N, C-alpha and C positions, 0 to 999 in steps of 0.2 A: 260588479264589485271589482276594486280596485287592485291592483298587486301591489304591494309594497315596493317604495323606490330601490329599498337595497335586492329585494330580489331582482327586480326589473335589472338594473343595472348586472346583478352577476348573471340572469338569462341571455342579457345582450352581448356578454363578454363571450360567455360560452359558447354562444354562436358564433361572436367573429373566432373563436381560435378551431371551432369545427369547418370552419368556409376555410381559413389559412391551410388547413390539414389536407383538406381534398381538392385545393385547387392550385397550381404550382402556382409557381411568381414567371414571368414576363422570362423567356427565356432558359427555363430550370427544363431538364428532363425529368418527367415524373417515374419515378422507378417501380413499377410494383410486377409481382409475378405472381402466376395461378398456379397453385399446388397440382401435383401427377394424379390422376382417375385410381380412384380406390377399391380395393380388393386384395383379395389372398393372394391371388398371383405374382403381388409385386416382390421385386427381390430373388424370383428363380434362377433366373438366369445367370447371375451370381453365385445363388448359392451351389445352381448343379455343374455352372459351364464357366468358371473361376476363370482359366486360363484364358478361355474368349472376354468375358464381361471386362478382365481387368484393362485389357488391350486397350480397351476405349477410350480409358481415364489417359492413355499415354495420348491417344489421337488427339483429346481436347488442350491436352497441353502444347503437341504439336501445332495445332490449327492457332492457340495463342501466342506461343512465342514467336510464328511468323510473320503476324498482321502487326507487333508490336516493332518486329522489326522493319519491318517496310515500313513501318509509317514513323517511326524516328530517325531512320541511319537517311531516307531520304534520298534512295538510288543509291547509297554506300552499303547495301545488306550483304553482298558477297561474302564475303570473310565470316561476319558473323552467324549468317544462315550456316555457312559448311559446315561453323564447330559445333553449332545446332545439328546441322543432320546426324553428323557423327554421333553426338551424345544420344541423340534418338534411336539411329539404329544401332548403336550398340552398346546402349545399357538402359535406358526408359523403356523403349521399347520390350527387352530383352524382361528386364525385372517391371515390369509396370505399378504405378502404387495402386494400394487396396484401397486409398477412397478415391474421390471425383476431384478434380482439382478444383480450383478456387479462381478462375481463370481471370477475373479482372487484377487479383494479384499479380498475375505474370505477365498482363497487355494493359496495366494503368492507364498510360496516356493513349492509347487505343481506346480503349474502354468511352474516352470522356468525347471521345467523336462522333463514337459510335455507339451507344448504348443500348439505341433500338435494333443494330442488327446482334450486336451479340445475343439479346435476347430472345432474337425469332430465332439465332440459331438453336439455342436452349431449348427452346420450345419444340422445335423439331427433333433435336437428338434425343428428348425426353420420349417422343412419340417413337423413335426406331428401337429404347432399353423398353421400354412396356411390349411392344410387340415381341420382342425376345423372351422379356416375361410372360405372356402368353402362352408362346409356342413353350416355352421350356417347363412348365407347370404340366403335369404328366396325369392331375387330375382332369384337365378339361377332354371331352372329347371331341373329337374333330371339327361336326362342327358347331358346336358351344364355342371351342376356340377361334371358328372365323367370326362368330356372332361377335364373340370379346372386342377381336380386332377391327370389328366397323365398328362400334361403337368408342371404342379410343379414337379410331379417325374421329367421329362424330365431336367426341372430347375436344381433339386437339383444333378441327373449325371450326368450336363455339367460341375460340380466341379470338375475336377478329382485326382486334390490334396486331396481333405476333404472330398470327397464322400466315404462310405461304398458299396460293391455290394451289386449288385442285387439277388447275386443266394443265395440262403440257403446254412450256412456254419454246416458242421459234429459238434454236439456237442461234442464229444472230445475236439475242441479246447478249452471248459470251461468247461470240466469232467475230462480229462486226463491225462494233462500234470502235469509235476513235481511239479509241485504248486499251483496246482487246488484244489479247495475245501476251502483250505484255510482261508478265509473269513468267509465264513458262518457256518464254524466249530468252529471258534474261537469267531464271534459274532451272534449268529443268531438270535439274533431280532432285530439287525440294520440289518441286509442281510434280512429276512423276510418283513423286512418295505421297501426295496426299490425293493423288488418284487411284494408287494402291489402297491407300486407307476408303476410299468411296469404294471399290469394290468387294474387300472385306464385309463392309457395312451394309449394303443388301445381297452380299454373298451368301451371308449367314442363315438367308433366311431358307434355302434352297435345301442343306439337311434335313431340319425340321420337316417339311414338307414330304421330301420322300422316304425318310426313317421309317419301320414299319416298326418297330421296338425302341428301347430306348436305349438297347446297346448301339446301335442301328446310327441313331439317331448323333450318340456320342462321338461315335465311330467320323459319322462324316462332318461332324465339327470339328475333328483333328486336323482328318485331310484338308477341310477348306484352311484353316488354318494354316497347315501346311504347305499350301499353295500361294497363302500370301505373304511366308517367307521365303519361298524362291523366287518372287518380285525384287526381293531385297539383296540376290546373292551377287548380279549385275550389273549395279543401276549404271546409268539407266537403263539396257536395252532390254532388261525383265519387265521395266515397267509399262503397266497400259501407255501408247499412244496415244489415246484419245479419251475424252472423259466418260468412264463407264456408266453405260446407263440400264435401268433399272429392267426395263424390260429385255434386254437381252440379256444379261447377267445374271438375273434369276426370273424367268418366263414364268413360270410355275407361280412363285408370289405375287408376279404383277398380274397373270389372268387370276387368280383368286381376290384379290385386293388392289385393285387398280388405281384408286384413292390415293392410297397411301404411297404407292408407288411412284406417282405423277409427283407429290411434295417432295419427295428424296430425290428424283432428279432435280428440283426448283431449287430446293439447298445448294445441294452439290454445285449448281451453276451460279448461284450468288457466290458460293465458296471463289468460285475462278473471277467474278467479276470484281470483288473485293480485291481479290489480289492484284487483278489488272488496275485498277483505280490505284492501290497503294504505290504500285511498282512507277510505272508512268511519269516521267518528267512534263509532261501538257499541262497536268491537273496540281494549281499551286497549293503546299500544304494546308495552306487553311482553306479551302474549298473542297478538300476531299471529302469532309463528314458529310454536306451538304449532298456530295455527287453521290454518296452511297445510297443517301435518305433516295433520292430520286431514282434509284435503281430497286430499291425496295417497293418502292410502291408499283413498278413496274411489276417484279413479281408473286407482289398481292394483287392486281389489277386481273379479273376472270375475264374481262373483254376485248383486251389488248393482244396484240401480239404472242397470240397463241395457234397452235397445228389442232386436227383433229387426231380422237385418239386414236384412228388407224394409220396417221400419219407418225405419230406417235411410236407406235408398235415398230413399224418400217425404218424407224431412225438409224437402225444399228448398222441397217445395210447399204444405207446412203452415205455415210461414216465410214465406211470398210470394212464392215463386218464386225463379228464378235471379238473374236481374235487380237484386234487392235486395242478394245480397249479390257483386256486383259481374261481373257477367252471367260468361257460359260460357268457358273459354279453348280450348275446341274450334271447329275451322274459322275460325279467326282470320285465317291467313294464305289462306285459301280468299276469305274473304269483300275481304280486300284487294284482292285480285288482279281479285276481280271488279269491285270497286269501280273498279278503274283501266282493267278496260277499260272500264266504262260513263262515265267522263270522257275517254278519250282518244276512244270513238265520239262523244261531245256536243261534241269539237274544243278543250277548255278547257286543250290543254298543246300546249307546242311540239313540234316532227317528232320532235325525240330524245328528249325528254323523257317520249313516253307509254310507259305499259304497262312499268313498271321489273319486269320478273319474272325470276326466275331463271336464268339458262340452266345447262347438264351445267359448267360451270369453276364454278359458286359463286358468280359474280358476274351482277349482276341488270343488265340491258340498260338503256341509259340511263344507270346511271351514273356516266361517265365525266364526263359533266355537272355532277354533284351531286360528286366529288371536283373537280371544275376551277373548280367557285362557291363548293369549300370551301378552297380556295389564295387563292383572289381576296379573298377577305371576310378570310383573315386580316391582308390590307395592306387595313383600310377605311379609314382616314384621307383624307382627302378636303379641299380648302378650303370653305367657307360664308360665302356673304356674306350678312349678316342672317340672314331667313328662307329665302335660298333654297339648295337643297339641289343639289351639283353634279350635273351631267346622270350624270356615271357612276355614280353612286348611286341617282339614281332606276332607271335600268336594271336597273343589280344588284336591287334591292329589289323590280324586274317580274319576276325571273328567278327570285327567289327566292319570290316568291305562286305564281309558276305551279309550281315544284315542289312545293310545299306540296300544292295540289291534290292531286298524284298521293296516293292512301295509301300506297303500297306504299313511297316515295321518302318520305312522310312517318315509315313506321314504321321505318327506314333509319334516318332521319338523327335522329329522337327515341332511338332506341337506342345514339348513337353520343354521349359524353358532350363530346370536343373540338367537334362539329360544335355540341349545342346552346349551349356556352357561345360561340361563334365566331359563332352568331345574335343570341345575346342581347347581346353586346357590339354587333354591329352593327347592332340597333335604338334600341343607347341612342345611337348617333350621330344619328340624325333629329331635326328637329326637334318639339316633342311636337305641333304643329297638324297633321302629318304625319302623326303615326304613323295607321292604321287596325286599330281595336282588335278590330271582327268577324273583320278577319283574320289578327289576332295569337292568337285564340282559337282557330287552326285551324294557329300553325304553332310549332317548336319552341324559338321565341321569347316562347311565354308562358309558359314556366319562371319560378320564382321567382329575384331574382337575388342574387348573391350581393357582400356587400358589399365585396369586393377582385376588381378584372376582371381582375386576373393573377396569383391564385395560385401556389403549387408544384402542379407538375404530380398530384402522390402526394399521400397522406396517408403519410409515414413518419419516427418518430423526431421528432414533435412533438407535445405534446398538447393531447388535444381538450378540452371543457367536461364536466364531471363526473371528469375525470383523478386518481387520488391518485399523488402521489409522496411517494417515501422521504423 
């Protein structure tokens, strides 16, 4: 039976169009994506822990704007990165975006030469966030949750095009290539901020494993966030001195899910490698994309430049110990409770303020006074005469100092963006000679100031430095 000529021509045209759609042109980068692993656990982390989940949206912007600056400025990125650093640490991280950043809008030129790198980072970051979702879903029993995390890792690795290997890579790839360490030497403060990001990304797993109740997990997340914020108080002195390794920062998570832990170390190593490639003048600008692709192949190759799992677990000791990586995330809540009891026993806090430990309802004993202070400090404008401060302000500041001596209260307040803002604004009303720098170091008021004391509540719909618009 013959096919009519018109039909034959139509089929031939359809076949041509189909082949044009699935076969990229020579030199064209195929831009394909794989959707996240489905399940009811998705978005639980954002719903239950928005103060932590939204910080990662700011992290995504920080990585994107860094690469765009390094690539487009060609060795002259210092001033722009200093401005970006101030914006990130005094604004965007404090008021993080509600929704995820479209990174190619922030780094359009970099994305053109390193689309594969962008996609590999996105795919690994998605694994990060889906594991947070699994931990945040209280409907899952521990065994069910661990099984889900292993399935998520299997799903991640099924994408051979964009998955990092789960074999631990030699640190020489990050530290001993011809271009290595150029970024951290040229921009130590921004490098420290990136390492602080990576510390929090893996450190947040520990409170979910340690917490026996939802209240303990909530408190543990807040204390872990507080540790991250403390790294930003005296840059670069409190930043990690070496890339945080998951086996050291999150040993319980690493023992339970070693494949995912290794993947995250390889991801973070690649972040450093790309920053170095973009910074070094030894690689011409038109060659940087090619060199980045070569390094991506190395981080996907499971047969070369690898170490044993035992060597990987011991690596922190070889690098100077976990403290140079920002310190362990394990036991932070326990340390805060112990310090709180010690402070209470020493009699340094008021009767209601001592021993802020979570109760079965998820609320910390003694935090009612924190809420009262938070409300009072939102109306802090009081009359002043010359160098005198109103008696009410003096008492309020004394209350604030007593509150901040309690580590558990301090951790909770530092993890709350609104409380930190109110504390900064309150301190700003004090005459300079009345300020106590030694005590401010121990308070949430030590956060860097924003340019404006009354910004909008959230970043929604307005531009950010480095954003490209049509």
